[in-house]
Structure formats: C-alpha cells, structure tokens
C-alpha positions in Angstrom: 218.9 182.9 54.8 215.4 181.7 55.5 216.2 178.2 54.4 219.0 178.1 56.9 216.9 179.3 59.7 214.3 176.6 59.0 216.9 173.9 58.9 218.4 175.0 62.2 215.0 175.1 63.8 214.4 171.5 62.6 217.6 170.3 64.1 216.8 171.8 67.5 213.1 170.9 67.9 212.5 168.3 70.7 209.8 165.6 70.3 208.9 162.3 72.1 209.5 158.8 70.6 206.3 157.3 69.1 207.0 154.3 71.2 207.0 156.2 74.5 204.5 153.8 75.9 207.2 151.1 76.0 211.0 151.4 76.7 211.2 154.8 74.9 209.2 156.6 77.4 210.4 159.9 78.9 213.0 160.2 76.1 213.2 163.6 74.3 214.7 163.6 70.8 215.6 166.3 68.4 213.9 165.9 65.1 217.2 166.0 63.4 218.3 163.0 65.4 215.1 161.0 65.0 216.5 158.6 62.4 219.5 157.9 64.6 217.2 157.1 67.5 215.1 154.7 65.4 218.3 152.7 64.8 219.2 152.6 68.5 219.1 149.4 70.6 216.6 151.0 73.1 214.1 151.9 70.3 214.5 148.4 68.8 213.6 146.8 72.2 210.5 149.1 72.3 209.6 148.1 68.8 209.8 144.4 69.8 207.6 145.1 72.9 205.1 146.8 70.7 205.0 143.9 68.3 204.5 141.5 71.3 201.7 143.6 72.6 200.0 143.5 69.3 200.3 139.7 69.2 198.8 139.4 72.7 196.0 141.7 71.8 195.2 139.6 68.7 195.2 136.4 70.7 192.9 138.0 73.3 190.5 139.2 70.7 190.5 135.7 69.1 189.8 134.1 72.5 187.0 136.6 73.1 185.5 135.8 69.7 185.7 132.1 70.3 184.0 132.6 73.7 181.3 134.6 72.1 180.8 132.0 69.5 180.5 129.3 72.1 178.0 131.4 74.0 176.0 131.9 70.9 176.2 128.2 70.0 175.0 127.4 73.5 172.1 129.9 73.2 171.2 128.4 69.8 171.1 124.9 71.4 168.9 126.1 74.1 166.6 127.8 71.6 166.5 124.6 69.5 165.5 122.6 72.5 162.8 125.0 73.4 161.5 125.0 69.8 161.6 121.2 69.7 159.6 121.1 73.0 157.2 123.6 71.6 156.8 121.6 68.4 156.2 118.4 70.4 153.6 120.2 72.6 151.9 121.5 69.5 151.7 118.0 68.0 150.3 116.7 71.2 147.7 119.5 71.4 146.8 118.9 67.7 146.3 115.2 68.4 144.2 116.0 71.5 142.0 118.4 69.5 141.7 115.9 66.6 140.6 113.2 69.1 138.2 115.7 70.7 136.7 116.6 67.3 136.5 112.9 66.3 134.8 112.0 69.6 132.5 115.0 69.3 131.6 114.0 65.7 131.0 110.4 66.7 128.8 111.6 69.6 126.9 113.9 67.3 126.4 111.1 64.8 125.4 108.6 67.5 123.0 111.1 69.1 121.5 112.2 65.7 118.7 109.5 65.7 117.6 110.5 69.2 117.7 114.2 68.2 115.8 113.4 65.1 113.2 111.5 67.1 112.9 114.3 69.6 112.5 116.8 66.8 109.9 114.6 65.1 108.0 114.3 68.4 108.1 118.0 68.9 106.9 118.6 65.3 104.1 116.0 65.7 103.0 117.8 68.9 103.0 121.1 67.2 101.2 119.6 64.2 98.5 118.3 66.5 98.3 121.6 68.2 97.9 123.4 64.8 95.4 120.8 63.7 93.4 121.6 66.9 93.6 125.3 66.2 92.6 124.8 62.6 89.7 122.6 63.7 88.5 125.2 66.2 88.6 127.8 63.5 86.8 125.5 61.0 84.1 124.7 63.6 83.5 128.3 64.4 83.3 129.1 60.7 80.9 126.3 60.1 78.8 127.4 63.1 78.6 130.9 61.7 77.7 129.5 58.3 75.0 127.3 59.9 73.6 130.2 61.9 73.4 132.2 58.7 71.6 129.3 56.9 69.2 129.0 59.9 68.5 132.7 59.8 67.9 132.6 56.1 65.6 129.6 56.5 63.6 131.5 59.1 64.6 129.5 62.2 66.3 132.5 63.9 68.7 130.5 66.1 70.7 127.2 65.8 68.6 124.4 67.5 70.4 122.1 69.9 69.0 118.8 68.8 68.6 116.2 71.5 67.6 112.6 70.7 68.6 109.2 69.6 68.7 109.9 65.8 70.1 113.2 64.5 69.3 114.3 61.0 71.6 116.7 59.2 70.4 118.5 56.1 73.1 119.7 53.8 72.1 122.3 51.1 74.1 123.6 48.1 75.8 120.2 47.9 77.4 120.7 44.4 79.0 124.0 45.5 80.4 122.4 48.6 81.7 119.4 46.5 83.5 121.9 44.2 85.0 123.7 47.2 86.2 120.3 48.6 87.8 119.3 45.2 89.5 122.7 44.9 90.6 122.5 48.5 89.0 125.9 49.2 87.1 124.2 52.0 87.9 120.5 52.3 85.3 119.7 55.0 82.1 120.9 56.5 80.6 120.5 60.0 77.1 119.7 61.2 75.5 121.9 63.9 76.5 120.6 67.3 74.1 118.3 69.2 73.7 116.6 72.5 73.0 112.9 72.9 70.6 113.8 75.8 69.8 116.9 77.8 72.8 116.2 80.0 74.8 114.0 77.5 77.8 114.2 75.2 78.2 117.2 72.9 79.0 116.0 69.4 79.0 117.1 65.7 79.7 115.5 62.3 82.5 116.4 60.0 82.1 115.5 56.3 84.7 115.5 53.6 82.8 115.5 50.3 86.0 114.8 48.3 87.5 112.4 50.9 90.3 112.7 53.4 93.8 111.2 53.4 94.1 108.1 51.3 90.4 108.3 50.4 90.7 111.7 48.7 89.3 111.7 45.2 87.6 108.3 45.6 85.3 108.4 48.6 83.5 110.8 50.8 84.7 110.6 54.4 82.6 111.1 57.5 83.8 111.5 61.1 82.4 112.1 64.6 83.8 115.0 66.5 83.6 115.1 70.3 83.1 118.7 71.5 83.6 120.1 75.0 80.1 120.1 76.6 78.4 121.5 79.6 78.2 118.2 81.5 81.6 116.5 80.7 82.5 116.5 84.4 79.7 114.0 85.2 80.0 111.8 82.1 81.9 108.5 81.5 85.1 108.8 79.6 86.4 107.8 77.1 83.4 107.9 74.8 82.9 104.3 73.8 79.6 103.9 72.1 79.2 102.7 68.6 78.2 105.3 66.0 76.2 104.7 62.8 75.8 107.1 59.8 73.1 106.9 57.2 73.2 108.7 53.8 69.5 108.8 53.0 68.1 107.6 49.7 65.7 110.5 49.2 64.6 109.9 45.7 63.2 106.4 46.4 61.4 107.6 49.5 59.9 110.6 47.8 59.0 109.1 44.5 57.6 105.9 45.8 55.9 107.4 48.8 57.3 104.6 51.0 56.2 101.8 48.7 59.7 100.8 47.7 62.6 99.9 50.0 65.2 102.8 50.0 68.8 102.0 49.3 70.4 103.9 52.2 74.2 103.9 52.5 75.0 102.9 56.1 78.3 102.8 57.8 79.2 102.4 61.5 82.3 102.2 63.6 83.3 101.6 67.3 85.5 104.2 68.9 89.1 103.3 69.8 89.0 104.1 73.5 92.8 104.7 73.4 92.5 107.4 70.8 92.8 111.0 71.9 89.7 111.6 69.8 87.4 110.0 72.4 89.0 111.3 75.6 87.4 114.0 77.7 88.0 117.2 75.7 90.7 119.5 77.0 90.0 122.1 74.3 86.8 123.1 72.5 87.1 120.2 70.1 88.8 116.8 69.8 90.3 115.4 66.6 87.7 113.9 64.3 87.6 110.1 63.8 85.3 107.8 61.9 84.9 106.2 58.5 87.3 107.4 55.7 85.6 105.4 53.0 81.9 106.1 53.7 80.5 106.6 50.2 82.0 106.2 46.7 82.3 109.5 44.8 81.1 107.7 41.7 77.8 107.2 43.5 77.5 110.9 44.5 78.5 112.1 41.0 75.6 110.5 39.1 73.4 112.7 37.1 70.6 114.6 38.8 67.9 112.3 37.4 69.6 109.2 38.6 71.2 110.3 41.8 69.5 108.7 44.8 71.4 110.7 47.5 71.6 114.2 46.2 68.1 115.4 45.5 67.5 119.0 44.5 71.1 119.8 45.5 70.4 118.5 49.0 71.8 115.6 51.1 70.4 114.2 54.4 72.7 112.3 56.8 71.3 110.6 59.9 73.4 109.7 62.9 72.6 107.1 65.5 74.5 106.7 68.8 74.1 103.1 69.9 74.0 103.4 73.7 72.1 100.1 74.2 74.4 97.8 72.2 71.7 97.1 69.6 72.7 94.6 66.9 74.0 96.1 63.6 71.3 94.2 61.7 68.8 96.6 63.3 70.3 99.7 61.7 68.1 99.5 58.5 65.0 99.3 60.7 66.1 102.2 62.9 67.1 104.5 60.0 63.7 103.8 58.2 61.7 105.0 61.3 59.5 108.0 60.8 61.4 110.9 62.5 58.1 112.7 63.0 57.3 110.3 65.7 58.2 111.3 69.3 61.5 109.9 70.6 59.8 107.6 73.2 57.6 106.1 70.5 60.5 105.3 68.2 62.4 103.8 71.1 59.4 101.6 71.9 59.3 100.5 68.3 63.0 99.6 68.3 62.6 97.6 71.5 59.6 95.7 70.0 61.6 94.9 66.9 64.6 93.7 68.9 62.3 91.4 70.9 60.7 90.1 67.7 64.1 89.3 66.1 65.2 87.4 69.2 62.3 85.0 69.1 
C-alpha cells in the first residue's frame, strides 16, 4: 500500500528542466515524465544551445588567457629593458669609479715625493727644535754643575770672564770621558763668557768622545753663541775667527818654561750663512766648530806620559780673533802669561806682529 502511494506521488511531482536557462525555461514536468521530456525536440535544442554556450565560454577563457600571457610577456620585456639599462648604468658607474680610483692612486703616487719632502722638512724643523731644547737643558745643567764646582772651590759665584783669551779648567776628566763613552753625558759646557764688557756672549762645548763621524776617534770642540745682554747693538752674523788651544801642562810645569810646550791648536772661521752664528732667537744657538780637534789616542796615554791631562785636569784656551791676526801668531798668543793684564798682552801681540812684518 505504501509502495503504491510513493509511486503515485513520484508520478505527480512537478519539477523544472535542468536546462531551463535555455529553450526549456518555464516548462514544468512531472518526474514520471522526465525521461520522455529529455527525448523531446525542445529539450534537444536546449542541450545544443548549452553545448554551444560551453564552447563559447571556453573560447573566451582561452582568449583571456592569451591576452594575459601577452600582457605578462610585454611586462617581462619592459622589465628586461629596465634591468639591461640598470646593468649598463652599473657598468658605467663601475668604470667611472675605477677611473677615479686609478686617477686618485696616480695622484697620490705622484704627490708622494712632495709629501715625503714636506714631512722630512717638518721632521727636520722639529728635530732642530728638540735639539735646541736639549741644548738649553744641557747648558742649564752644565751651569748648575759649574756653579757647584765654583762653590766647592771657594769662589762662591760663577765669574763672567771678559778678555781676549779665555781659559777653561776642566776637572775630573777621566770621569767625564767615561760618561761621554757610555753616552750618559756626551758633552760638557764651559762657563759662559763675554768677549768684552758689552760684547758677544759665548761658551765652549766639548765632546770628550767625539761627535758625529768623529765619535770614538777624536775629541770635538765647538763654539756656542748665547743670547747676551747687548745683542741688539752688535754686528750679526758673528764672523770672527776662533782658535782653541789644548794646553801642554806637563811640559810647562816640569820644565818651568825652559822647553817649548806642544800645545794642540785648532781654529775655524764661522760660516756666516749658518744658523749657528746668527743673532740668537732662543737662549742658545746650535754649536759649531772643529769635529776632529784632538785624537783620542793622544788623550788616552798613561798618566806619566800624558801631556794634556795632568792630575785629572785639562785646560783649554779660547782666542777670538777680532783683529784678523795671522794664524802663525797663535803659538805666540797662547804662550803668553795669562797673569799679565789684558792691555799688556795686547801690546805684546801688537809688537810681535810688527816684528814679524819687518
């Protein structure tokens, strides 16, 4: 009974054709007659329209796909052109930077000698400045040492010697020679002196183990121009010949003047272009003089045979030749008795010069 009811219901149920979007629209069909409708001419036309629609849709999709591919291809071409331009620009930039680096390197290489020269000049200037500072310190140290020696010897203050011949007495010579060889103190300074009451202020610098290329072979002796009280009224550069005499003490003392002493005498004429003899702009100028003054073999002789170091003492005389006296007169000048007043020694020198000219 129930099966029959179900079957009757199926036969009377009304539905729409699946192709109602085409020719089968607005057609109501009983489910029992659905197969008969599918075989009808109207449904077959609808099926053909549906197939045609599907074909058109497929063609449209293909056309759209091709259009999109063309657009993408065009975009890729544009991107490729941009990348090619960027690569070309990058190459040009790299070439420019390479040329700039090469030009900069060539410029640096070409300017290196000038830079090196400028650096060398700067270092030389600084070295001279340091030498000046060192010299100032050394002079001050020597002056302190000389003051101490003067006090110990009972003089009380350092005398400012003024005269034509200046005598410098050096004590504890062997200790000073050892200091020079060990480079603890390579040079010593004499007390400062004036060439006249209103003259040049000078001192002597002595290297007992030599200086520069003379180190280890000769003692070196130099003149040092100091800043004096009357520099503003003096003639510059300093241009007067200077003579040094290392005294033969042993012969003079042991013979009581009966034998001719063998003094070691050296002289030099200042280079007026040298900074050493210009008007001082600091407390001291750079020393200049005779690098090979006396052989160290001569100074290193035994105490019994040494003519120049007597009882551990040396005496060096200095003569400033203001009158242009002939060098042949130096032996006579250095053998004069320094106990005589200056004016008497000067008269003796004038008489000797006149005698030699006749």
